[in-house]
NUTIGU-423758 format. One record per residue (C-alpha): residue in three letters; x, y, z. Coordinates in pm, whole numbers, plus 32768, in hexadecimal, padded with zeros to 4 digits. Layout:
NUTIGU-423758
<site type="ALA" u="X" v="Y" w="Z"/>
...
//
This chain:
NUTIGU-423758
<site type="UNK" u="608F" v="4BDC" w="DFC5"/>
<site type="UNK" u="5FB8" v="4D13" w="DFB0"/>
<site type="UNK" u="606E" v="4DEA" w="E0AD"/>
<site type="UNK" u="6118" v="4F3C" w="E0CC"/>
<site type="UNK" u="6235" v="4F67" w="E1C5"/>
<site type="UNK" u="6262" v="50C6" w="E251"/>
<site type="UNK" u="638D" v="514B" w="E312"/>
<site type="UNK" u="6341" v="5243" w="E42A"/>
<site type="UNK" u="63DF" v="52D4" w="E561"/>
<site type="UNK" u="63E9" v="51D2" w="E67B"/>
<site type="UNK" u="62C8" v="5216" w="E766"/>
<site type="UNK" u="61E8" v="52A4" w="E654"/>
<site type="UNK" u="616E" v="515C" w="E5C1"/>
<site type="UNK" u="6004" v="519D" w="E628"/>
<site type="UNK" u="6001" v="52F1" w="E57D"/>
<site type="UNK" u="609E" v="5261" w="E442"/>
<site type="UNK" u="5F9D" v="5146" w="E440"/>
<site type="UNK" u="5E74" v="522F" w="E474"/>
<site type="UNK" u="5EEB" v="5313" w="E35F"/>
<site type="UNK" u="5F20" v="5204" w="E259"/>
<site type="UNK" u="5DCD" v="516E" w="E2B2"/>
<site type="UNK" u="5D1D" v="52BF" w="E283"/>
<site type="UNK" u="5DE3" v="531A" w="E14B"/>
<site type="UNK" u="5DA4" v="51C9" w="E0A7"/>
<site type="UNK" u="5C2F" v="51E8" w="E0EE"/>
<site type="UNK" u="5C22" v="5326" w="E018"/>
<site type="UNK" u="5C7A" v="5241" w="DEF2"/>
<site type="UNK" u="5B83" v="5139" w="DF6A"/>
<site type="UNK" u="5CA4" v="5059" w="DFC9"/>
<site type="UNK" u="5C67" v="4FA3" w="E10F"/>
<site type="UNK" u="5D3C" v="4ECC" w="E1EF"/>
<site type="UNK" u="5DD4" v="4EB0" w="E34A"/>
<site type="UNK" u="5F21" v="4F05" w="E3EB"/>
<site type="UNK" u="6013" v="4E26" w="E4A4"/>
<site type="UNK" u="6108" v="4ED8" w="E585"/>
<site type="UNK" u="61F8" v="4EAC" w="E6A5"/>
<site type="UNK" u="621F" v="4FD0" w="E796"/>
<site type="UNK" u="6374" v="5074" w="E77E"/>
<site type="UNK" u="63D9" v="4FB3" w="E645"/>
<site type="UNK" u="63DC" v="50D1" w="E54D"/>
<site type="UNK" u="6309" v="5027" w="E441"/>
<site type="UNK" u="61A2" v="4FCA" w="E3EC"/>
<site type="UNK" u="6114" v="4EBD" w="E306"/>
<site type="UNK" u="5FCE" v="4F1F" w="E25A"/>
<site type="UNK" u="5F1F" v="4DEE" w="E1C8"/>
<site type="UNK" u="5E1B" v="4E35" w="E0BC"/>
<site type="UNK" u="5CE5" v="4D5C" w="E09E"/>
<site type="UNK" u="5CC8" v="4D68" w="DF24"/>
<site type="UNK" u="5DD0" v="4CD8" w="DE3D"/>
<site type="UNK" u="5E9C" v="4DDF" w="DD87"/>
<site type="UNK" u="5E46" v="4EF7" w="DE79"/>
<site type="UNK" u="5FA7" v="4F12" w="DF06"/>
<site type="UNK" u="602B" v="4F65" w="DDAB"/>
<site type="UNK" u="5F07" v="5052" w="DD7A"/>
<site type="UNK" u="5F61" v="5110" w="DEB7"/>
<site type="UNK" u="60C7" v="5131" w="DE3F"/>
<site type="UNK" u="604C" v="51BF" w="DCF3"/>
<site type="UNK" u="5F26" v="5299" w="DD59"/>
<site type="UNK" u="5F66" v="530D" w="DEBE"/>
<site type="UNK" u="6053" v="5437" w="DEBF"/>
<site type="UNK" u="6168" v="53DC" w="DFB3"/>
<site type="UNK" u="61AF" v="554A" w="DFFA"/>
<site type="UNK" u="6053" v="5563" w="E099"/>
<site type="UNK" u="60B3" v="5467" w="E1A6"/>
<site type="UNK" u="6136" v="5511" w="E2E0"/>
<site type="UNK" u="61AB" v="53F4" w="E3BD"/>
<site type="UNK" u="623F" v="5309" w="E2B4"/>
<site type="UNK" u="63B0" v="533E" w="E26E"/>
<site type="UNK" u="63BF" v="5244" w="E151"/>
<site type="UNK" u="62EA" v="512A" w="E0C3"/>
<site type="UNK" u="62EC" v="5005" w="DFD4"/>
<site type="UNK" u="6209" v="4EF3" w="DF4D"/>
<site type="UNK" u="625B" v="4DA0" w="DFE4"/>
<site type="UNK" u="626E" v="4C88" w="DEE2"/>
<site type="UNK" u="62E7" v="4B78" w="DFCD"/>
<site type="UNK" u="6328" v="4B21" w="E138"/>
<site type="UNK" u="6478" v="4A87" w="E18D"/>
<site type="UNK" u="6467" v="4986" w="E2A4"/>
<site type="UNK" u="6589" v="48BD" w="E333"/>
<site type="UNK" u="6670" v="4903" w="E20D"/>
<site type="UNK" u="678B" v="4802" w="E1F9"/>
<site type="UNK" u="68C2" v="4895" w="E29B"/>
<site type="UNK" u="698E" v="481D" w="E175"/>
<site type="UNK" u="68A7" v="489A" w="E062"/>
<site type="UNK" u="67E7" v="49D3" w="E0BF"/>
<site type="UNK" u="681F" v="4A5A" w="DF61"/>
<site type="UNK" u="6770" v="492C" w="DECC"/>
<site type="UNK" u="6648" v="4959" w="DFB6"/>
<site type="UNK" u="661B" v="4ABF" w="DF3D"/>
<site type="UNK" u="6646" v="4A60" w="DDD0"/>
<site type="UNK" u="6521" v="496F" w="DDF4"/>
<site type="UNK" u="6445" v="4AA8" w="DDEA"/>
<site type="UNK" u="64FF" v="4B48" w="DCC6"/>
<site type="UNK" u="63E9" v="4B11" w="DBC8"/>
<site type="UNK" u="6304" v="4BF4" w="DC93"/>
<site type="UNK" u="63FA" v="4D16" w="DC89"/>
<site type="UNK" u="6407" v="4E1D" w="DB75"/>
<site type="UNK" u="654A" v="4E76" w="DAC3"/>
<site type="UNK" u="65ED" v="4F64" w="DBB9"/>
<site type="UNK" u="6709" v="505D" w="DBCC"/>
<site type="UNK" u="6758" v="504B" w="DD3E"/>
<site type="UNK" u="6766" v="4F4E" w="DE5C"/>
<site type="UNK" u="6732" v="4FB2" w="DFC6"/>
<site type="UNK" u="677C" v="4EA9" w="E0CE"/>
<site type="UNK" u="66E5" v="4F3F" w="E206"/>
<site type="UNK" u="6645" v="4F08" w="E359"/>
<site type="UNK" u="6571" v="4FDD" w="E442"/>
<site type="UNK" u="65E3" v="5101" w="E51B"/>
<site type="UNK" u="6568" v="5066" w="E662"/>
<site type="UNK" u="666C" v="4FFE" w="E765"/>
<site type="UNK" u="6628" v="4E8C" w="E731"/>
<site type="UNK" u="6663" v="4EA8" w="E5BA"/>
<site type="UNK" u="677B" v="4FA7" w="E599"/>
<site type="UNK" u="6875" v="4E99" w="E5FA"/>
<site type="UNK" u="681D" v="4DE4" w="E4B5"/>
<site type="UNK" u="68A1" v="4F03" w="E3DE"/>
<site type="UNK" u="6A11" v="4E95" w="E3DB"/>
<site type="UNK" u="69A0" v="4D43" w="E354"/>
<site type="UNK" u="68C7" v="4DF5" w="E250"/>
<site type="UNK" u="69FB" v="4EAB" w="E1D3"/>
<site type="UNK" u="6ABA" v="4D64" w="E1C0"/>
<site type="UNK" u="69A6" v="4CB2" w="E0FE"/>
<site type="UNK" u="6973" v="4DD1" w="E008"/>
<site type="UNK" u="6AA6" v="4D82" w="DF33"/>
<site type="UNK" u="6A5D" v="4C12" w="DEDB"/>
<site type="UNK" u="68EA" v="4C62" w="DEBF"/>
<site type="UNK" u="692E" v="4D78" w="DDC6"/>
<site type="UNK" u="6A12" v="4C99" w="DCF8"/>
<site type="UNK" u="690F" v="4B81" w="DCEC"/>
<site type="UNK" u="67F2" v="4C68" w="DC86"/>
<site type="UNK" u="68C7" v="4CFD" w="DB70"/>
<site type="UNK" u="6921" v="4BA3" w="DAF6"/>
<site type="UNK" u="67AB" v="4B51" w="DAE6"/>
<site type="UNK" u="676E" v="4C90" w="DA1D"/>
<site type="UNK" u="6686" v="4D1F" w="DB27"/>
<site type="UNK" u="6775" v="4E34" w="DB92"/>
<site type="UNK" u="6822" v="4F1E" w="DA9E"/>
<site type="UNK" u="699D" v="4F0A" w="DA80"/>
<site type="UNK" u="69B9" v="5072" w="DAF8"/>
<site type="UNK" u="68DA" v="5115" w="DBFB"/>
<site type="UNK" u="67BB" v="51DD" w="DB61"/>
<site type="UNK" u="66EC" v="52CB" w="DC37"/>
<site type="UNK" u="65C6" v="52E4" w="DB47"/>
<site type="UNK" u="656C" v="5173" w="DB51"/>
<site type="UNK" u="64B8" v="509F" w="DC5A"/>
<site type="UNK" u="657C" v="503F" w="DD91"/>
<site type="UNK" u="6599" v="4EE5" w="DE29"/>
<site type="UNK" u="6573" v="4ED9" w="DFA4"/>
<site type="UNK" u="65FD" v="4DB8" w="E070"/>
<site type="UNK" u="657F" v="4DFA" w="E1D2"/>
<site type="UNK" u="6615" v="4D1C" w="E2E0"/>
<site type="UNK" u="6588" v="4CF0" w="E43E"/>
<site type="UNK" u="66B3" v="4C13" w="E499"/>
<site type="UNK" u="67B8" v="4B4F" w="E3D5"/>
<site type="UNK" u="66BE" v="4A47" w="E360"/>
<site type="UNK" u="656D" v="4AF5" w="E340"/>
<site type="UNK" u="64D5" v="4C1E" w="E292"/>
<site type="UNK" u="6420" v="4C99" w="E15D"/>
<site type="UNK" u="647A" v="4CE4" w="DFF6"/>
<site type="UNK" u="63C6" v="4DDE" w="DF1A"/>
<site type="UNK" u="63E5" v="4F14" w="DE45"/>
<site type="UNK" u="638F" v="5084" w="DE3D"/>
<site type="UNK" u="6364" v="5187" w="DD2B"/>
<site type="UNK" u="646E" v="5294" w="DD04"/>
<site type="UNK" u="6362" v="5395" w="DCAC"/>
<site type="UNK" u="628A" v="5357" w="DDE0"/>
<site type="UNK" u="635C" v="531A" w="DF13"/>
<site type="UNK" u="6480" v="5393" w="DFDE"/>
<site type="UNK" u="65CA" v="53BE" w="DF23"/>
<site type="UNK" u="6685" v="536B" w="E065"/>
<site type="UNK" u="66EF" v="5217" w="E0EB"/>
<site type="UNK" u="65EE" v="51B7" w="E1F7"/>
<site type="UNK" u="655B" v="5312" w="E1C0"/>
<site type="UNK" u="6678" v="53B1" w="E285"/>
<site type="UNK" u="674A" v="54C6" w="E1E8"/>
<site type="UNK" u="68B3" v="54BD" w="E25B"/>
<site type="UNK" u="68F9" v="561F" w="E2D2"/>
<site type="UNK" u="6A34" v="5696" w="E37E"/>
<site type="UNK" u="6A16" v="5784" w="E4A2"/>
<site type="UNK" u="6ACF" v="58C7" w="E44A"/>
<site type="UNK" u="6BD3" v="5910" w="E556"/>
<site type="UNK" u="6B84" v="5A85" w="E551"/>
<site type="UNK" u="6A09" v="5A5D" w="E57A"/>
<site type="UNK" u="697E" v="5ADD" w="E6C8"/>
<site type="UNK" u="68A5" v="59AA" w="E70E"/>
<site type="UNK" u="684F" v="5850" w="E688"/>
<site type="UNK" u="66F3" v="58CB" w="E62E"/>
<site type="UNK" u="6796" v="5954" w="E4F3"/>
<site type="UNK" u="6783" v="57F7" w="E459"/>
<site type="UNK" u="6605" v="57FC" w="E468"/>
<site type="UNK" u="65EB" v="5923" w="E37A"/>
<site type="UNK" u="6700" v="589C" w="E29D"/>
<site type="UNK" u="6643" v="5753" w="E27C"/>
<site type="UNK" u="64F8" v="5808" w="E243"/>
<site type="UNK" u="6587" v="58C3" w="E118"/>
<site type="UNK" u="6607" v="5778" w="E08A"/>
<site type="UNK" u="64B8" v="56C8" w="E0B7"/>
<site type="UNK" u="63C8" v="57DC" w="E04F"/>
<site type="UNK" u="6482" v="5876" w="DF27"/>
<site type="UNK" u="6519" v="57CC" w="DDF9"/>
<site type="UNK" u="6664" v="5848" w="DD69"/>
<site type="UNK" u="65C1" v="5939" w="DC74"/>
<site type="UNK" u="64D9" v="59CB" w="DD7F"/>
<site type="UNK" u="65F6" v="59EF" w="DE77"/>
<site type="UNK" u="66CB" v="5AA8" w="DD7A"/>
<site type="UNK" u="65B2" v="5BA0" w="DD3A"/>
<site type="UNK" u="6525" v="5BC7" w="DE9B"/>
<site type="UNK" u="6656" v="5BA1" w="DF7C"/>
<site type="UNK" u="6735" v="5C98" w="DECB"/>
<site type="UNK" u="680B" v="5DAE" w="DF59"/>
<site type="UNK" u="6773" v="5F04" w="DF8F"/>
<site type="UNK" u="661B" v="5E8A" w="DFFC"/>
<site type="UNK" u="657C" v="5F1B" w="E138"/>
<site type="UNK" u="651A" v="5E30" w="E250"/>
<site type="UNK" u="6492" v="5E2D" w="E3B3"/>
<site type="UNK" u="64E6" v="5D32" w="E4C5"/>
<site type="UNK" u="63E9" v="5D2D" w="E5E2"/>
<site type="UNK" u="646C" v="5CA2" w="E72C"/>
<site type="UNK" u="65C8" v="5CB4" w="E697"/>
<site type="UNK" u="66AA" v="5C9B" w="E7CC"/>
<site type="UNK" u="67C2" v="5C30" w="E7C0"/>
<site type="UNK" u="67AE" v="5C27" w="E643"/>
<site type="UNK" u="67AC" v="5AC0" w="E5C3"/>
<site type="UNK" u="66A8" v="5B0A" w="E4B9"/>
<site type="UNK" u="672A" v="5C69" w="E473"/>
<site type="UNK" u="6878" v="5BC2" w="E425"/>
<site type="UNK" u="67E0" v="5AFD" w="E302"/>
<site type="UNK" u="674A" v="5C3B" w="E26E"/>
<site type="UNK" u="688B" v="5D03" w="E299"/>
<site type="UNK" u="6966" v="5BF9" w="E1FB"/>
<site type="UNK" u="6887" v="5C08" w="E0C8"/>
<site type="UNK" u="68C3" v="5D7D" w="E0AC"/>
<site type="UNK" u="6778" v="5DFE" w="E137"/>
<site type="UNK" u="673F" v="5F2F" w="E211"/>
<site type="UNK" u="668A" v="5EC7" w="E34E"/>
<site type="UNK" u="65B5" v="5F72" w="E455"/>
<site type="UNK" u="65F0" v="5E94" w="E585"/>
<site type="UNK" u="64DE" v="5EBA" w="E68A"/>
<site type="UNK" u="6508" v="5E3C" w="E7F0"/>
<site type="UNK" u="6522" v="5EC0" w="E952"/>
<site type="UNK" u="6658" v="5DE7" w="E982"/>
<site type="UNK" u="67B7" v="5E3B" w="E903"/>
<site type="UNK" u="6836" v="5DE2" w="E7A8"/>
<site type="UNK" u="6987" v="5D42" w="E75D"/>
<site type="UNK" u="6A8B" v="5E54" w="E72D"/>
<site type="UNK" u="6B1A" v="5D9F" w="E5FE"/>
<site type="UNK" u="69D1" v="5DD5" w="E543"/>
<site type="UNK" u="69B6" v="5F43" w="E5A5"/>
<site type="UNK" u="6B16" v="5F7F" w="E51F"/>
<site type="UNK" u="6AAD" v="5F11" w="E3BF"/>
<site type="UNK" u="69F1" v="6057" w="E389"/>
<site type="UNK" u="68CC" v="5F8F" w="E2FE"/>
<site type="UNK" u="6805" v="5F7B" w="E444"/>
<site type="UNK" u="6729" v="6084" w="E4E3"/>
<site type="UNK" u="66C6" v="602C" w="E647"/>
<site type="UNK" u="656D" v="6077" w="E6D4"/>
<site type="UNK" u="654C" v="602D" w="E84C"/>
<site type="UNK" u="63D6" v="5FEA" w="E836"/>
<site type="UNK" u="62CF" v="5EDC" w="E864"/>
<site type="UNK" u="62C0" v="5E13" w="E722"/>
<site type="UNK" u="6144" v="5DF8" w="E739"/>
<site type="UNK" u="611B" v="5F73" w="E73E"/>
<site type="UNK" u="6222" v="5FD7" w="E63E"/>
<site type="UNK" u="61A5" v="6069" w="E4F5"/>
<site type="UNK" u="62A5" v="60BA" w="E3E5"/>
<site type="UNK" u="62B6" v="6218" w="E353"/>
<site type="UNK" u="6375" v="61A2" w="E21F"/>
<site type="UNK" u="6280" v="6132" w="E10C"/>
<site type="UNK" u="6391" v="606C" w="E059"/>
<site type="UNK" u="63A1" v="5F44" w="E14C"/>
<site type="UNK" u="63B0" v="5DFC" w="E08D"/>
<site type="UNK" u="63F3" v="5CFC" w="E1A1"/>
<site type="UNK" u="6377" v="5CEE" w="E306"/>
<site type="UNK" u="63F6" v="5BCD" w="E3D9"/>
<site type="UNK" u="6388" v="5B76" w="E538"/>
<site type="UNK" u="63F8" v="5A76" w="E63B"/>
<site type="UNK" u="633D" v="5B04" w="E767"/>
<site type="UNK" u="62E2" v="5A06" w="E873"/>
<site type="UNK" u="6174" v="5A51" w="E8B5"/>
<site type="UNK" u="601C" v="59B5" w="E88F"/>
<site type="UNK" u="5FF9" v="592D" w="E72B"/>
<site type="UNK" u="5EA4" v="59D0" w="E6F3"/>
<site type="UNK" u="5F2E" v="5B25" w="E755"/>
<site type="UNK" u="605A" v="5B01" w="E66E"/>
<site type="UNK" u="5F87" v="5A7F" w="E54B"/>
<site type="UNK" u="5E95" v="5BA3" w="E561"/>
<site type="UNK" u="5FAF" v="5CA1" w="E56B"/>
<site type="UNK" u="605D" v="5C03" w="E440"/>
<site type="UNK" u="5F1B" v="5C0C" w="E375"/>
<site type="UNK" u="5EF2" v="5D7B" w="E3D3"/>
<site type="UNK" u="604A" v="5DCB" w="E344"/>
<site type="UNK" u="5FE6" v="5D35" w="E1F4"/>
<site type="UNK" u="5E8A" v="5DD4" w="E1F5"/>
<site type="UNK" u="5F13" v="5F2F" w="E245"/>
<site type="UNK" u="6022" v="5F0F" w="E13D"/>
<site type="UNK" u="6138" v="5F47" w="E23B"/>
<site type="UNK" u="6200" v="5E33" w="E18E"/>
<site type="UNK" u="61E7" v="5D57" w="E05A"/>
<site type="UNK" u="6254" v="5C11" w="E0FA"/>
<site type="UNK" u="627C" v="5B8C" w="E259"/>
<site type="UNK" u="631B" v="5A5B" w="E2F4"/>
<site type="UNK" u="62BE" v="5A1A" w="E45C"/>
<site type="UNK" u="62AE" v="590B" w="E564"/>
<site type="UNK" u="6178" v="5892" w="E619"/>
<site type="UNK" u="61CC" v="57FA" w="E76B"/>
<site type="UNK" u="60F0" v="56C8" w="E7A1"/>
<site type="UNK" u="6040" v="565E" w="E8E2"/>
<site type="UNK" u="609B" v="5519" w="E98F"/>
<site type="UNK" u="5F4E" v="547A" w="E930"/>
<site type="UNK" u="5E6D" v="548D" w="E7FA"/>
<site type="UNK" u="5F86" v="551D" w="E728"/>
<site type="UNK" u="5EED" v="54BF" w="E5DA"/>
<site type="UNK" u="5DA3" v="555E" w="E642"/>
<site type="UNK" u="5E58" v="569C" w="E6AF"/>
<site type="UNK" u="5EFC" v="56B9" w="E559"/>
<site type="UNK" u="5DAD" v="5688" w="E4A8"/>
<site type="UNK" u="5D0C" v="5796" w="E581"/>
<site type="UNK" u="5E25" v="5890" w="E540"/>
<site type="UNK" u="5E12" v="5853" w="E3CA"/>
<site type="UNK" u="5C99" v="587B" w="E3D6"/>
<site type="UNK" u="5CB7" v="59C8" w="E488"/>
<site type="UNK" u="5DBB" v="5A4F" w="E394"/>
<site type="UNK" u="5CF3" v="59D8" w="E268"/>
<site type="UNK" u="5BB5" v="5A7C" w="E2EA"/>
<site type="UNK" u="5C68" v="5BC8" w="E327"/>
<site type="UNK" u="5D10" v="5BCD" w="E1D1"/>
<site type="UNK" u="5BD4" v="5B6F" w="E113"/>
<site type="UNK" u="5B04" v="5C70" w="E1CD"/>
<site type="UNK" u="5C03" v="5D78" w="E16A"/>
<site type="UNK" u="5BF7" v="5D06" w="DFFE"/>
<site type="UNK" u="5D6B" v="5CB9" w="DFF8"/>
<site type="UNK" u="5DF6" v="5BB7" w="DF07"/>
<site type="UNK" u="5EFB" v="5AEC" w="DFBF"/>
<site type="UNK" u="5FCC" v="59B3" w="DFC1"/>
<site type="UNK" u="6025" v="58E6" w="E0F3"/>
<site type="UNK" u="60FE" v="57B9" w="E13B"/>
<site type="UNK" u="618A" v="572A" w="E27B"/>
<site type="UNK" u="627E" v="5621" w="E2EF"/>
<site type="UNK" u="62F0" v="5580" w="E430"/>
<site type="UNK" u="645C" v="55BA" w="E3DC"/>
<site type="UNK" u="657C" v="54E3" w="E452"/>
<site type="UNK" u="65FD" v="5609" w="E522"/>
<site type="UNK" u="64A5" v="564A" w="E5B9"/>
<site type="UNK" u="6443" v="55A8" w="E700"/>
<site type="UNK" u="62EC" v="55E6" w="E79B"/>
<site type="UNK" u="6291" v="56D4" w="E680"/>
<site type="UNK" u="624F" v="56EA" w="E50D"/>
<site type="UNK" u="62D0" v="57E9" w="E414"/>
<site type="UNK" u="61DB" v="589D" w="E32F"/>
<site type="UNK" u="620F" v="595E" w="E1EA"/>
<site type="UNK" u="60F4" v="5A53" w="E1A2"/>
<site type="UNK" u="6101" v="5B41" w="E07A"/>
<site type="UNK" u="6028" v="5C2D" w="DFB6"/>
<site type="UNK" u="5FDD" v="5BD4" w="DE4C"/>
<site type="UNK" u="5FE1" v="5D0F" w="DD7B"/>
<site type="UNK" u="5EF0" v="5D1F" w="DC58"/>
//
């Protein structure tokens, strides 16, 4: 096969398909997508032999917004014998690289989530068989390729592999985060996941340390402020609504009862600005770019709420507007975005100034 399988949020298959098509075309890789609405995955079939592996090597996974995880398909599994599913998978073993990890998975769509208990059950004998064949290392190794066994039911699916240096480090692209009992709202998990996805361990240690100054626009009741406070930052929380008393009692939060779109910080030491305001994506994008251009912060993480239709186009337009503003101002910047597991009809963006 010459196919890449991409995990995505159920309901966003069209956006994931459009994005991989456009991204592949920048490398002169062409193909077509096969998808099922609400499934939570997309199959991108390349026309030219070897192009699936080329995408995995040359297309930076972190540049994909709507894909949670991906892998190169080396074989399709059809009507696997109920008594020997392991043997059916091993028939494709020669096409797999020596790997350090096995993920037996399915999609996140309602019709596929019920397969996950079986995936867990099959993982143990599958792992043992692959180790016996010498395809899987005796101990799990994060820095090696990963084998993916993707099941659509208990007899059908796909087998393939991904690179550890160009893909999601999380099973099915979903980080397992626990909701803190003292957080004011579940939105707190969005920012927690964003920090995990956008910053590696070394970057997080340097740029999420205690003592930094931060601003939270549209902070009420404080879900995102909570993540900044628990990392030891001092936060200006801006919102016309009330903040959780538990956050105010920390002594790390200064409350500004103002419109987040009009607020301008007086403190020149702001490192982070975060924003989860529910407004038109173009309006939010332009304001976020202004914060970076004016030097009001060094980095920002914010959400863009997506329209019901033409969501991929809306994202492209917002990115185009921000890029035009930043280039016109002569600002060197970096930008990345992801449709996080804890996002719904929105994407999360990380925009930062690159200092010379």
